[in-house]
C-alpha positions, 0 to 999 in steps of 0.5 A: 361304787365299789359295791355296784362294781362287785355286783356287776362282776357277780352278775356277768359271772352268773350269767356266763355260767348259765349261758355256758351250761346248755352250750356244754351239754349240746357240745358233750351230746354232739361229741358222743354222737360223733364218735359213736355209731349213732342210730336214727333214733339218737339222731332224733334224740340229739335234735330234741335236745337241741331244741330244748336247749335252744328255747332255754338259751332264748329265754335266758338272753330274752331275760337278760335283755328285759332286766337291762331295760327295765332297770336302765328305764328303757322299758316302761309299762302301759298305763292301760287297765288290763285284767289279770286273768288274761296274761295269767291264762296265756302263761299258763298255756305257755308253760303247759308244755314243759310240765307235760313233759315232766309229769307236773300238773298245772291247776289254775283257779281263777276268781269267781265273778259271782263271789268277788265284788272286785275284778282283778283288774290292774293298770299295767302291761299285759306282756310284762305281767305275762313274763312275771307270771310265766317266770314264777310258773317255770320256776315251779315246774322246774323244781317240782317232783314229777307227778306232782301238782303246781297250784296257781290261783288268782284272787282279789283281797280287799284292794289288791290282787293276789297271785299265789304260785304253790309247789311241792319242790324243796324248801328254802333255807331263811337265807335263800328266801332272802335272796332268792329274787337277787340277780345272783343268789349265792349258791351257799345260801340256797338248799338243793337245786332251787337256785334257777338261773338267778334272772327269772326270779329277779325279772319277776320282782322288777315286773312287780315292783314296776307295777306298784307291787310286791312280791315274796316266798315263804315255805309251806308246812305240807312242803314246798314253796309258795310264791305270791304277788300283790298288786294294787286293783285299778279302781282302788288305786285311782280312788287313792290317787284322787 
């Protein structure tokens, strides 16, 4: 009970800090405009900043609500067979504007149907799977240097669909690798700025586990990190159940 209470307190503190950051940024910009002779260009830039910060806040609040609903059992995945191609392509399309604004290239590789004996079909919820992929993509874009690519690949390996998202951002320490999917990773455990808000990656892990999959991360030899998700194929899982 004590550990649960402390974890809850850390989560509330982490969420509060995450929400305060964009609000403080907007307040600071508004005060500058109020106390200076703002030009039309300054006002337009402020409107752009407000729009981006509001989008970030909307994603953040949505992430919090999704995490609470999933962990309380209110949000369950559907039992439909769905191909991972569709939610992954949708996630890339949703992330592309943010990547383009930063000069990051998204390189997507899907399974070649002529070379793969299996389709990347899983039993699950396409909407949740898109959220999982989008959260991982936004994390990669956020910490990628401008002008560098984020490589997204989906392939079939035996009885699993394997999704990998690789970037050239800062590496993670061993402690960070163990804690990066927690809801409130401790800043002292993480290298550089790869902390995120502590929620998006936690939600990605929850969705993967909800689909009986696993998620992980490792550093790349050439620099950066690669996040990967393994999900059981629909046909293979049915055969196992029988």
